[in-house]
C-alpha positions as CSV (number, residue, x, y, z in Angstrom):
1,M,-45.8,-34.7,82.7
2,P,-42.8,-36.8,81.7
3,V,-40.5,-35.0,79.3
4,L,-39.2,-36.4,76.0
5,V,-36.5,-34.8,73.9
6,M,-36.7,-35.4,70.1
7,K,-33.9,-34.1,67.8
8,F,-34.3,-33.8,64.0
9,G,-31.3,-33.5,61.9
10,G,-30.9,-31.5,58.7
11,T,-32.1,-34.2,56.3
12,S,-35.2,-34.8,58.5
13,V,-36.3,-31.1,58.1
14,A,-34.9,-30.4,54.6
15,T,-38.3,-29.5,53.1
16,L,-41.7,-28.5,54.4
17,D,-43.0,-32.0,53.7
18,R,-40.3,-33.5,55.9
19,I,-41.0,-31.0,58.6
20,K,-44.7,-32.1,58.5
21,R,-43.6,-35.7,58.7
22,A,-41.4,-34.9,61.8
23,A,-44.3,-32.9,63.3
24,K,-46.6,-35.9,63.1
25,R,-44.0,-38.0,65.1
26,V,-44.0,-35.2,67.7
27,G,-47.8,-35.2,67.8
28,V,-47.8,-39.0,68.5
29,E,-45.6,-38.5,71.5
30,V,-47.8,-35.6,72.8
31,A,-50.8,-37.9,72.5
32,K,-49.0,-40.4,74.7
33,G,-48.9,-37.8,77.5
34,Y,-45.4,-36.3,77.0
35,D,-44.3,-32.7,77.2
36,V,-41.9,-32.6,74.3
37,I,-38.7,-30.6,73.7
38,V,-37.9,-30.7,70.0
39,I,-34.4,-29.7,68.9
40,V,-34.0,-28.9,65.3
41,S,-31.0,-28.4,63.0
42,A,-31.0,-26.1,60.0
43,M,-32.5,-27.5,56.8
44,S,-30.1,-29.7,54.9
45,G,-27.4,-27.7,53.1
46,E,-28.4,-24.4,54.8
47,T,-25.5,-24.2,57.2
48,N,-23.0,-24.9,54.5
49,K,-24.5,-22.1,52.4
50,L,-24.3,-19.7,55.3
51,V,-20.7,-20.6,56.0
52,G,-19.9,-20.0,52.3
53,F,-21.5,-16.5,52.6
54,V,-19.2,-15.7,55.5
55,N,-16.1,-17.0,53.8
56,D,-16.9,-15.1,50.6
57,T,-17.5,-11.9,52.6
58,S,-14.4,-12.1,54.8
59,Q,-11.5,-14.5,54.9
60,L,-10.4,-13.3,58.3
61,Y,-13.9,-13.1,59.7
62,D,-14.9,-12.0,63.2
63,A,-16.0,-15.2,64.9
64,R,-18.8,-13.4,66.7
65,E,-20.4,-12.3,63.4
66,Y,-19.8,-15.8,62.0
67,D,-21.9,-17.2,64.8
68,A,-24.6,-14.6,64.2
69,V,-24.9,-15.7,60.6
70,V,-24.6,-19.5,60.7
71,S,-27.0,-19.8,63.7
72,S,-29.8,-18.3,61.7
73,G,-30.6,-21.5,59.8
74,E,-31.9,-23.2,63.0
75,N,-34.1,-20.2,63.8
76,V,-36.0,-20.7,60.5
77,T,-36.5,-24.4,61.1
78,A,-37.7,-23.9,64.7
79,G,-40.3,-21.3,63.6
80,L,-41.5,-23.5,60.7
81,M,-41.8,-26.6,63.0
82,A,-43.8,-24.6,65.6
83,L,-46.1,-23.3,62.9
84,T,-46.6,-26.8,61.6
85,L,-47.5,-28.2,65.0
86,Q,-49.9,-25.3,65.6
87,E,-51.7,-26.2,62.4
88,M,-52.1,-29.7,63.9
89,D,-53.7,-28.1,67.0
90,V,-50.6,-29.0,69.1
91,P,-49.7,-26.1,71.4
92,A,-46.1,-25.3,70.4
93,R,-43.7,-22.4,70.6
94,S,-40.3,-21.9,69.1
95,W,-37.3,-20.9,71.3
96,Q,-33.9,-19.5,70.2
97,G,-30.9,-20.3,72.3
98,W,-30.8,-16.9,74.0
99,Q,-34.5,-17.2,75.0
100,V,-34.0,-20.4,76.9
101,P,-31.3,-19.2,77.8
102,L,-28.7,-21.9,76.8
103,Q,-25.7,-20.5,78.5
104,T,-22.2,-21.1,77.0
105,N,-18.7,-19.9,77.4
106,S,-17.3,-17.3,74.9
107,A,-15.5,-19.7,72.5
108,H,-17.3,-18.6,69.4
109,S,-17.9,-21.3,66.8
110,A,-16.9,-24.0,69.3
111,A,-18.7,-23.0,72.5
112,R,-19.2,-25.3,75.5
113,I,-22.5,-25.4,77.3
114,E,-22.3,-24.2,80.9
115,A,-26.0,-24.2,82.0
116,I,-29.5,-24.7,80.8
117,P,-32.0,-23.1,83.2
118,T,-35.3,-24.9,83.0
119,D,-37.6,-22.2,84.5
120,N,-38.7,-20.5,81.3
121,I,-39.7,-23.6,79.4
122,N,-41.2,-25.3,82.4
123,A,-43.4,-22.2,83.1
124,K,-44.8,-22.5,79.6
125,F,-45.4,-26.2,80.0
126,A,-47.4,-25.4,83.1
127,E,-49.5,-22.9,81.2
128,G,-50.4,-25.5,78.6
129,M,-47.7,-25.5,76.0
130,K,-47.0,-29.1,74.9
131,V,-44.0,-28.7,72.6
132,A,-41.0,-26.4,73.0
133,V,-39.2,-26.2,69.6
134,V,-35.6,-25.2,70.4
135,A,-33.1,-24.1,67.8
136,G,-30.2,-26.5,68.2
137,F,-26.5,-25.6,67.8
138,Q,-26.7,-22.2,69.4
139,G,-26.5,-20.5,72.8
140,I,-25.6,-17.2,74.4
141,S,-22.2,-16.1,75.8
142,P,-21.7,-14.3,79.2
143,E,-21.3,-11.1,77.0
144,G,-24.7,-11.6,75.6
145,R,-23.6,-12.6,72.1
146,I,-24.9,-15.6,70.1
147,T,-22.6,-18.6,70.1
148,T,-22.5,-21.8,68.2
149,L,-21.4,-25.3,69.4
150,G,-19.5,-26.5,66.4
151,R,-20.7,-28.7,63.5
152,G,-23.1,-31.4,64.7
153,G,-23.8,-29.3,67.8
154,S,-27.5,-29.9,67.7
155,D,-26.9,-33.5,69.0
156,T,-25.1,-31.9,71.9
157,T,-28.0,-29.5,72.4
158,A,-30.5,-32.4,72.5
159,V,-28.6,-34.4,75.1
160,A,-27.9,-31.4,77.3
161,F,-31.6,-30.6,77.3
162,A,-32.5,-34.2,78.2
163,A,-30.0,-34.0,81.1
164,A,-31.3,-30.6,82.3
165,F,-35.0,-31.5,82.2
166,G,-34.6,-35.1,83.4
167,A,-36.1,-36.4,80.2
168,E,-37.2,-40.0,80.0
169,R,-35.3,-40.4,76.7
170,C,-33.5,-38.5,74.0
171,D,-34.4,-39.6,70.5
172,I,-32.0,-38.5,67.7
173,Y,-33.8,-38.7,64.3
174,T,-31.5,-38.8,61.3
175,D,-31.4,-40.3,57.8
176,V,-30.1,-43.7,59.0
177,D,-32.1,-46.2,61.0
178,G,-29.6,-46.8,63.7
179,I,-26.0,-47.5,64.4
180,Y,-24.3,-50.3,62.4
181,T,-21.3,-52.5,63.0
182,T,-19.6,-50.5,60.2
183,D,-20.5,-48.4,57.3
184,P,-23.0,-50.3,55.2
185,R,-21.8,-48.5,52.1
186,I,-18.4,-50.4,52.5
187,A,-19.5,-53.7,54.1
188,S,-22.8,-55.0,52.7
189,K,-23.0,-57.4,55.7
190,A,-23.0,-54.6,58.2
191,R,-25.7,-55.2,60.9
192,K,-27.8,-52.7,62.8
193,L,-27.2,-52.9,66.5
194,D,-30.1,-52.9,68.9
195,K,-28.0,-51.6,71.8
196,I,-24.5,-50.2,72.1
197,A,-22.6,-49.1,75.2
198,F,-21.8,-45.4,75.8
199,E,-18.1,-46.1,75.8
200,E,-18.2,-48.0,72.5
201,M,-20.3,-45.2,70.8
202,L,-17.8,-42.6,72.1
203,E,-14.9,-44.5,70.6
204,L,-16.7,-45.0,67.3
205,A,-17.8,-41.4,67.1
206,S,-14.2,-40.1,67.8
207,L,-12.7,-42.6,65.3
208,G,-14.8,-41.6,62.3
209,A,-18.4,-42.8,62.7
210,K,-20.5,-39.8,61.7
211,V,-23.9,-40.8,63.3
212,L,-23.4,-38.8,66.6
213,Q,-21.2,-35.9,67.6
214,T,-18.6,-37.0,70.1
215,R,-19.5,-34.4,72.7
216,S,-23.2,-35.5,72.7
217,V,-22.1,-39.0,73.6
218,E,-19.8,-37.7,76.3
219,L,-22.7,-35.8,77.9
220,A,-25.1,-38.8,77.6
221,M,-22.6,-41.0,79.3
222,R,-21.9,-38.5,82.1
223,F,-25.5,-37.8,82.9
224,K,-26.9,-41.3,82.1
225,V,-29.2,-40.0,79.4
226,K,-31.0,-42.8,77.5
227,L,-30.1,-42.0,73.9
228,R,-31.8,-43.6,70.8
229,V,-30.7,-43.1,67.2
230,L,-33.4,-43.8,64.6
231,S,-34.6,-42.8,61.2
232,S,-37.2,-40.1,60.6
233,F,-38.1,-41.9,57.3
234,E,-39.0,-45.3,58.7
235,E,-42.4,-46.3,60.1
236,M,-43.0,-45.3,63.7
237,D,-42.0,-48.1,66.0
238,D,-41.2,-47.9,69.8
239,A,-38.5,-50.6,69.3
240,A,-36.9,-49.0,66.3
241,G,-33.3,-47.7,66.0
242,T,-30.3,-48.3,68.3
243,M,-30.3,-47.5,72.0
244,V,-27.0,-46.1,73.4
245,C,-27.0,-47.1,77.1
246,D,-24.9,-48.2,80.1
247,E,-22.7,-51.3,79.7
248,E,-24.8,-53.0,82.4
249,E,-27.9,-52.9,80.2
250,I,-26.1,-55.1,77.6
251,V,-26.3,-58.7,78.8
252,E,-23.4,-60.2,76.8
253,S,-21.2,-58.3,74.5
254,K,-19.0,-59.6,71.7
255,A,-15.3,-59.0,71.8
256,V,-15.7,-56.5,68.9
257,N,-18.9,-54.6,68.2
258,G,-17.8,-52.3,65.4
259,V,-15.2,-51.3,62.8
260,A,-14.6,-47.6,62.3
261,Y,-12.5,-45.8,59.7
262,S,-11.2,-42.4,58.9
263,R,-9.8,-41.6,55.5
264,D,-8.7,-38.0,56.3
265,E,-5.6,-39.0,58.3
266,A,-1.9,-38.0,57.9
267,K,1.2,-39.6,59.4
268,M,3.9,-37.2,60.3
269,T,7.4,-38.1,61.4
270,L,10.1,-35.9,62.9
271,I,13.4,-37.6,61.9
272,S,16.3,-37.5,64.3
273,V,15.1,-35.5,67.3
274,A,17.3,-35.1,70.3
275,D,16.2,-37.7,72.9
276,R,16.2,-35.7,76.1
277,P,13.8,-35.0,79.0
278,G,11.0,-32.6,77.9
279,I,11.3,-33.3,74.2
280,A,7.7,-34.6,73.9
281,A,6.5,-31.4,75.6
282,A,8.6,-29.3,73.3
283,I,7.0,-31.0,70.3
284,F,3.4,-31.4,71.3
285,G,3.0,-28.1,73.2
286,P,3.4,-26.0,70.0
287,L,1.2,-28.4,68.1
288,S,-1.5,-28.0,70.7
289,E,-1.2,-24.2,70.6
290,A,-1.5,-24.3,66.8
291,G,-4.8,-26.2,67.1
292,V,-3.4,-29.5,65.7
293,N,-5.5,-32.5,66.8
294,V,-2.8,-35.1,67.4
295,D,-4.0,-38.7,67.8
296,M,-1.6,-41.6,67.6
297,I,2.0,-41.1,68.9
298,V,4.9,-43.5,68.5
299,Q,8.5,-42.8,69.6
300,N,11.3,-45.0,68.2
301,I,14.1,-46.5,70.2
302,S,16.9,-44.0,70.8
303,E,20.2,-44.4,69.1
304,E,23.2,-42.2,70.0
305,G,20.9,-39.7,71.7
306,R,18.6,-39.2,68.7
307,T,15.1,-40.7,68.0
308,D,12.3,-40.4,65.6
309,M,8.8,-39.2,66.7
310,T,5.7,-40.2,64.7
311,F,2.2,-38.8,65.2
312,S,-1.0,-38.7,63.2
313,C,-3.4,-35.7,62.6
314,P,-6.2,-34.8,60.2
315,T,-5.0,-34.1,56.7
316,D,-6.3,-30.5,56.8
317,Q,-4.0,-29.7,59.7
318,V,-0.8,-30.9,58.1
319,A,0.2,-27.4,57.0
320,R,-0.5,-26.0,60.5
321,A,1.6,-28.8,62.0
322,E,4.5,-28.2,59.6
323,K,4.5,-24.5,60.5
324,A,4.4,-25.1,64.2
325,M,7.4,-27.5,64.0
326,A,9.3,-25.1,61.7
327,D,8.7,-22.2,64.2
328,A,9.7,-24.3,67.1
329,K,12.9,-25.3,65.3
330,A,13.7,-21.7,64.4
331,A,13.2,-20.7,68.0
332,G,15.7,-23.3,69.1
333,D,13.1,-25.3,71.2
334,I,13.6,-28.5,69.2
335,N,16.1,-29.8,66.6
336,F,15.4,-32.4,64.0
337,H,16.8,-33.3,60.6
338,D,13.5,-33.5,58.6
339,L,9.7,-33.6,58.9
340,V,8.1,-36.2,56.6
341,A,4.3,-36.0,56.0
342,D,2.4,-39.0,54.6
343,T,-1.1,-37.9,53.6
344,D,-2.1,-41.1,51.9
345,V,-3.0,-43.1,54.9
346,A,-6.3,-44.2,56.6
347,K,-7.0,-45.1,60.2
348,I,-8.9,-48.4,60.9
349,S,-10.2,-49.2,64.3
350,I,-12.0,-52.1,66.0
351,V,-14.1,-51.3,69.1
352,G,-15.8,-53.4,71.7
353,I,-16.3,-53.5,75.5
354,G,-15.9,-57.3,75.2
355,M,-12.1,-56.8,74.6
356,R,-11.8,-56.4,78.4
357,S,-12.6,-60.1,78.8
358,H,-11.4,-61.6,75.5
359,A,-7.8,-62.3,74.8
360,G,-6.2,-62.3,71.4
361,V,-8.3,-59.6,69.8
362,A,-5.4,-57.5,68.6
363,A,-3.5,-60.6,67.4
364,K,-6.5,-61.6,65.3
365,M,-6.8,-58.1,63.8
366,F,-3.1,-58.0,62.9
367,A,-3.3,-61.6,61.4
368,T,-6.3,-60.6,59.3
369,L,-4.5,-57.6,57.9
370,R,-1.4,-59.7,57.2
371,D,-3.4,-62.3,55.3
372,E,-4.7,-59.5,53.0
373,G,-1.2,-58.2,52.4
374,I,-1.9,-54.9,54.3
375,N,1.1,-53.4,56.1
376,I,0.5,-51.6,59.4
377,K,2.4,-48.3,59.8
378,V,1.3,-47.2,63.4
379,I,-0.6,-49.0,66.2
380,T,-2.4,-47.6,69.2
381,T,-4.6,-49.3,71.7
382,S,-7.0,-48.6,74.6
383,E,-9.0,-50.9,76.9
384,I,-11.8,-51.2,74.3
385,K,-10.2,-50.3,70.9
386,V,-7.3,-51.1,68.6
387,S,-6.4,-48.6,65.9
388,V,-3.9,-48.9,63.0
389,L,-2.7,-46.6,60.2
390,I,-2.5,-48.3,56.8
391,D,-2.1,-47.2,53.2
392,R,-5.4,-45.5,52.2
393,K,-5.8,-47.7,49.1
394,Y,-6.4,-50.7,51.4
395,M,-9.0,-48.9,53.6
396,E,-12.2,-50.6,52.2
397,L,-10.5,-54.0,52.0
398,A,-9.4,-53.7,55.7
399,V,-12.9,-52.8,56.8
400,Q,-14.5,-55.6,55.0
401,S,-11.9,-58.2,56.0
402,L,-12.1,-57.2,59.7
403,H,-15.9,-57.2,59.7
404,D,-15.8,-60.7,58.3
405,A,-13.0,-61.9,60.6
406,F,-14.9,-60.9,63.8
407,E,-18.2,-62.1,62.3
408,L,-20.0,-58.9,63.0
409,E,-22.9,-59.7,60.8
410,K,-24.0,-62.3,63.4
411,A,-26.0,-61.1,66.4
């Protein structure tokens, strides 16, 4: 039988009634002749509650026990989904990560998937099981301990299962009906996309769009998994949602397909750093070791052997970055006059595979922001994106004006 993977996020399984609604969707696919692998998240709010319990119990917690606690939410949902399907006379069985087994490395709370053997589940399909309900977000380490894949990890679980089982498609059910040109809460003209290229989705996910976890898109692109994002609250429709697919499947792409934003950005500047070979390594090595996720990097022109180095990072990592730089200075690895942190900025990005064949996209972006009186602090580009840092108070204005300028409301 062909295999279909269906993933239901926390809002889609938040109550018993919503689990029943999701189970009915699964039953429809079973009736079409599919063997279905259902990946479930914990009920909405459950993981946050469990994380809170851990933090209240121990500030310096053992990551192995953290994983044991926070992974339990998915176990409950998987069992309830399997019971609901059985009540509908659909042969179903729940599976925890270790039962599959979904094999990961030992990086607790941020584990990476290493292998998903298919023998156990395929054997049960051969015996007549029609639905395997798998607890998302969790796996097992080489040491035999429960691991978790990081927040949003159920998306990654779903795509990994689709790749391992050669699924016809991987459907991600959530509380939105697809992927939009930008956040509809900010730009009322935002349009739902029928299709989006893997590369575009990867950029949007990494730049602030919350619909899919970045690692899930990476896996889908690597293994050519057909990925569809759709709402579990809309009527069932085979053409619903947004398909994330190869660029070749999109006949003609606009220069810009989406505007992403991230409000939790900080701009940090090391003032008057010695401009010498190896200075970048001396700065960004300690930041990496401290777990600081550096994004945009700009180095000023050197004057009299000194330069300024600017980079961006998430606002919740500013203190970590400041400590790493202070330690490096104290150790004599780097020398700078001051470290200035601006935590009142936002990152705005335009994304589109059409940029490869359209000239003047960056110029149009910069002119649009100029016309709105918005000053650009930092710029970074790639083949299919342009990102800028601006004052956070202009974030919504920038998103709306860029959406209008590139006429993203038009198909």
